[in-house]
C-alpha positions, 0 to 999 in steps of 0.5 A: 155501113163502113167507117173511113178515115182519109184526106180529101185530095180531090172533088168534083161536082155531081148533079146540081148540089152534090159532090164526089170526093176522092179520099186518100186512105190507109187502103188507097184512094176511095171515091165517096158520093156526098149528097147536098154537099154544095148547099150552104145549109149542108152539114157536109159543106166544110167536111168536103173541102180539099185537104181536109182530114175526115172520119166518116161513115159510108154505105153501098158498094162501088161508089159509096155514099156518105151518111155522116162524118167529122173533121179531124183536121182542116189544115186551115194554116196551110190553106191560108198560105198560097205558096204552102198550099201550092207545095202541098197540092204538088204532093197530093197530085203525086199521091193521086198519080200512084194511089190506085197502084199496089203499094203499101198505102197504109205506110204512105198514108201515115207518113204523108199525114205526119209530113202535112202536120210538120208543113202546117206548123213549120216556118221552114216547111219546104224541107219537109216537102223535099223529104216526102218526095225523096222517101216516096221514091223508096216507097214506090220502088225507085229509090236512088242509090246513095251508097256506091257506084250503081255499076261497080260498087266503087265508093270514091270519086262518085257523081250522082247520075239521074239516068243511072238512078244513083252514084256513078264513078268516072268509069260509068258516069254518062258523058254529058249528063248534068252532075249535082254539087256534092254539097247539094247531094249531102243535104239530099241524103240527110233528108232521105235518111232522116228519122221524122221522130227526131228534130230536123236541124238543117238549113237549106239556102236558096241555091241549094234549094233550087238544086234539090228542086231540079234534082227531084223534078228530073228524077221523077220525070225520068224514072216515073214520067211525072210532073205535076200541074202545081209544080208549074204554078210553083215555078211561077211563084218561085221563079224556078 
């Protein structure tokens, strides 16, 4: 019998009354069969909802089977808010896309749970969404270069280049590529370098938020070929 802790990021029906849940854990994604989880009388009914942080015991090799478990946090405050839940669904899709690759899942898991806790309690939670997406790039090994020109190390008169993966000077900027306002990039850098242990005293107006969203979408699309289904829903909710 093994003990697992993790966040449920996906579930599928199995036979008539059971589920297979996909948990993101400190060791990556784990699939667990939960017998009878769809029955209203089942003790596992609430335990197997998406975006629920649980601790459980499992048996078996390959596809493990849950024998008992408990809810650590159900994130009801996120689930009750459609826009907030859609943002978080975007992040869980992002987690799932790389959950079976060889990354430092313990570090990613711990950071993601901290971000979720901030999203759950903050009125200005979107900045924590942006923060996760930015720092996740570092964890995936495709971090933007915010220090200097990626080609010649020049540190003045720089513009950010999505295709170059960092700042470029006038001699190395790609002709015709969209550039982002330096006021936007200043906020992006603050979020990227922020220590989550410290208070985040940062206001983001709508226009800057739209530019940050565009920056993230384009960076993830170009460098990781990633776009979530939830992002398309967000576009409908937000208008961008």
